[in-house]
N, C-alpha and C positions, 0 to 999 in steps of 0.2 A: 642708549642708556648704559652707563659704566656699570660696571659689577662693582658690587659692595663687599666689603671684606664679611659681612653676615653671613654671606651667602656659599662662603665657602668655608667648608666645616671638614674635620679628620673623620676619621673611619670610627663608626660604633667602638665602644670601650677606652678609646683612646683617653680622654678628658675624664675616664674614672680612676685613673692612677694618680695615685698621691705620689709625688716628687721623693724619689730616694735621697733619705738623708745619710750619707755615711757617719765614719767616728768621728768626733770634734778631736781635733789635734792642737789647739789655741786655747790659752786661757789668758783673759786682757789683764794686762799687768804683770804677768810672770813670766821670765822669757826661758827657762830652763824647767821645760815641762816634761812627765812620765807619759808619755800615750801608752793606754791599756784600754782602749775601744774598739780597736777593730781587729784585735786577735790574729796580730801578725808576730813573727817569730823575733823575740827580743836579740836573738844572736845573728840575725842577719841570715843571708845567704852563704855559702862556702865560698871559700875561698878559689876554687876551681869554677865556680860561676860568674865570679867576678870575673876573675882574668879573661872569660872565654867572652864576657861581655864586650870587656875593652879591646879584645882583638876585632872582634864585630864591627865596632867601630870605623876601622879602617875601610871598608867596604859599605860605608851608607849611600853612596851614589849608586849601589846595585841593589835590583828587586828581590825578594828574599825567593827561593824556590817554592813553588806551589803546593807540592804533595808532602811538605814535613818528612821528607822519608827518613832522614836522620834520627828527629826527634821520636816518630814511632817506632822504629827500630829499639832505641835505648830502652825505650817504656816498655816495648815486648820483651827485652832480654830479662830486665830487671823483674819485672811482674809475671813472666812465663805465659804472654798472652800474644795472640796473633797479630801482627801488626796492620795487617789487610783490616781489621776490627776495631782500629783507632781512629778516631777523627780528634782534631786540636783544634782549639778556639782562642778565644781572648776571653781569658778566664773560663771558669766551666759555667758562669753565666751566659757566655753566648752559646753554648751547647745547650742549654735551658731555652736559651730565645729561639735556637734552628730547631728543637723540637716542637715547641707553641706551633713556629710558623708553619711545620712541616704537618703535624698530624692533626692539629685544633683549629677553631675556626668558628664562624658564626654555626649556632646550632649544636655547640658541642660542648662540652664540660673538663674542666681541669682540676682535680683533685688534690688537697693536700689538707695538712693539719693544723688545729688555730694555732699553733707557735711556731709554723714551719717558716722557712725563708721568705722575704717578702719578694725576692724576682720571680717568685713562683706564681703570683697574682699579677704583678705587672707584667710576664710577659703573656700571661692567661687573656688581659686587657688587648694587648697588644697585636695578639692575633684574632680577637674578635668574639673568644672562646668566652663562657661564662665560670668563672672560677667559684670553686665551691669548695667551702671548710668544714672541716669536722672536727669534732673536738678531742680533746686527748683525755688520758688517764692519769692523773697526778703528774702532768706537764712530760707524760711519755706516750709514745706514738701509738693508738689503739686502732689495732687490725679491725678488728670488729666492725669498729664505728666508721673504719674505711671503706669497710667491704659493705655494708650497709647503705654508704651514703653514695656509691657506685650505680650507675644507671645506664641504661642502652646507649645513651649520649657520651659517657666518658669516655675520653680518648687517652687522657694522659694521669698517671696516678703519682705525685711527687714526695719522696721520704728522703728527709735529710737524717742520716744515720751514721756516726752520731749527730744529733738535730741541734742545731743553733737557732736561738739561744739558751737550749736549757740545759745541753751536755748530755743529754740521756741518749741510750741505742736500745735496740729490741735486737733478739738474737735472729739470723739467717734464714731458721724454718719457718718462723713467722710473717717474712718477706714473701719465702717460695708459696706461702698457702694464700699470700696476697693476689700474689702475680697469678696462679692456678684458678682463682676465684673470679678474677676478672679479667679473662681470657682476650675481649675486645679491647681492651686498653694496655698502653707502654708503661711499666714500672718502672720510674726514675727514681733509681739508689742514687741519692746526692751523697756521695761519701768524701768530700772538702776534708774531713778530719778524719780520713782513717788512719793517717800515719802515727797518729797520738794512741790508739788504743791497743796496739800491738798483736796479736795473732789473730786479724781481720784483714781478708782481702777488699774487704769495702763492696761486697756482691759480685767480684769476676767471674766465680764460679756459675753463681745464677746467671749472668749475661751471657756466659756459654752455652750454659746447656739449656735454658727456654729461650725460646721465642719473642717472649715480649717484655724482656728485661734491659734495661743500658744502666751503666753505671758511669757517675760522673765525677771527674776530680780537678785538683788544682795544685797550682805551684805556688800559691799567693799564701798558704800556712805553712806547714813545717819548712819547706824548700825557699822561703823569705825571699819569693819573687813578687809580691802584691804589685810593685810598680812597675812590672815588665808587662803584666794581665795576660796570664797565659794559663790553658786549662784544657783537659782534653777528657774524651768520654770513650766508651767501650761496649758492644752489643752487636747482636747478629748483623751481617754482612749486608742484607737486605736494608736496615733500616740507617745503616753508616751511609750506604750509598744513597739514600734519599737525602740525608741530611748534609752529604758533600755538594751535592747539586743547588742546594742555595748558600752553599759556604762562599765569600769572597775570596777570591783568587790569589790574594796578597793579603790574606788578614792577619798574618803575624811578620813582624819584624824578623829581622836577621840577627839583632841583638836577643830579642828573646827565644829563639828557636834555638841558638847556641847556647844561651847558659841556661835555658831550661836542660837541653840534653847534658850539657855538666854537671848540673844538679841532680838530674836523675840519678849519675852513674859515682857521684859520691857518697857513698852509704856511709861512710865514716861519719860525716858529719849529722847524716840524720839521725844516727845510733846516738849523737850525742846531746840531740835535741831533744829524741826522743826520750830519755832517761832524765835529762835535766827537769824537764816540763812535766814529767811522772813523779819526781821529787817533791818540786815546789807546790803543785795543783793540790797532792795529797797533804802537805804541811797546809797551805794556805787555807783549804777547807775545814781542815781543823783548827786552826789559829782562829778564822772567824765564828765556827761553831761555839767556841768557848768563850767569846764573845755576846753570844745570843745571835749570831745571824745565820742560819742556817743554809745547806744549800745540797739539793740531790747530788748523788755522786755523778762526778761528770767525766768522760770521755774523751774529751776534748782538751782545746788548749786556753780553757776559760771556766769560772766559776759562776753561776746564777747565782746572786746573793738574793737571799730572802729578807724583807722587811715587813712589819709590822701590816703597813700600810702606806699608800701613796707619799704620805707627806712625809713619812720619814724615809722612806728610799731617797726622796728628793733632798731633802737636807742634808743627807750623809752625801750626795752627790756635791752638793755645795761644799760640804767639808773637806773634801777629797780636791775638789780644786782648788779651792783655798790655800792647798799644799802642793800645787802644781801637778797633783794625779788626775787623769783625766779617765774615766770610765765610761760605761755606755747605758745610757737609762733605755728601757724596752717597753715603754708603754704602748709604741707603734707594732710590739708582737703581743698584746693584749696581757703584757704583765707588766703593771706600771708601779708594783709596790716592789718591782727590783732592780738590782744593776746587774749589769753583766763585767765582770772582771777577766779581763786577760791575764794569764797566767806570764808575771815575767819574769825578768830574774830575779836572784834572790834577794837584792836588796831593794827592789821595786815590791816585792813581796812581802816583805818586811814594814817597809812605810806604810802599803797601803794597810795592813792587818793593825800596825802601831796605831794610826789615823781613825780606822773605822772603831778600834779598841776605846780610844777618847772621847769620840762622838756618843759611842753607846752609854759610856759611863755619864758624861754631861748628862744625855738626855735620861737617864736613869734616874739621879739625882733633882731631875725640875718635877720628876712625877707626869 
C-alpha cells in the first residue's frame, strides 16, 4: 500500500507558525513610493561597503571562508570585544534560530514580551519549544513580569532593547537583575537598534561578565546592509562554541563578509546616520504629537504612532498609501491601533507629517 501524504507530518509546533510578513514595498497604481515599513537606513550603506561588495563580485566562484575571521576581528576592534566570542549569521535572525535550536526543544519554554519581535515565537516553535508571552507595562519591557513568567522549564529569554515595534528600552541594571534571577536560562539581549541609542553597548559588558547572557546585533539597520543578510552574536565562549557546531560552514557569502567588514570600519558614515536619525526622529515625533498622534519616546529609527482605535489607524494607513507612503501596520504585534513609521530622510518625514496632519484634520471635521 502506498503511503499517503496525510501520514507525512512536520515536527510538533511547525504548523503553529504564522508566516512572517515583511514590510510592504509596493502600492498598486503608484510607481514612486517611499518605503518606511522595514526600518531601513534611508541613506543606505557607506560608500566603502558598496566598493567592498563590488570587489567581492570578482570572486563569486570561490567559496567564502568558514571562520569569518576578518569580520570578527573588525567587530572586536570597533567594540572592544574578544573575536573568539563572536559568531556571525544570516542576520541576527539566524543567531536567534541557532539559540533556540541549541538550547530549547520539546518540554522547554522560550520567554519574551507581548510586543516582542515575531521571530522569537517562530524560532521557539521551530525548535519544538513552547513560546511564553508576558505582558509589558505601557509598551515597555517589564522585568518583574518576565521573572514571574519564568519556570524551571525556561531555557531562553528574549528581550529586544530597544524593542521593535515600540521603540522603548530599559536600563542595563534591570537586564542584569533578570539574568541573575533566572540563572537556568540564557538571557538574549536583541540589540538590533543599539547604534541609534548613543552611549549604549547593547549589553556587551553583561555578556562579557555573566555566564548566561548573549547579545545579538545586525548589519541590517544603521549599516544599511539588509539586502546582504548579515548579523552577529556575542557571549560566553561555551555558548558560542555550541552555536558554531550547528552553524552551516558557508552560511555567509564573500560579498556579505567583505561588505560588512568595510561597513563596520567606516565610523564616519555611522556617526552621520546616528545624528540625522536623532534629529528627524525627534522632529517627526513632535510633529505627529502636534497633530494629535502621540508616540512613546523612541530609542530606535522608527516612531510607533498611536491612534484612537484600529479603524483610525487603518484609515490613516490607506491615506498614506494613496500618497505613495508605505508604513507598517503592527496588529500582528498586538498593536492594531498603531502604525510603525520608519524615520526616513527629511523630505520623507515632512511628507508623512503633512499627510497625517491632513488626515487627522479631515477626521476631526467629520466628527
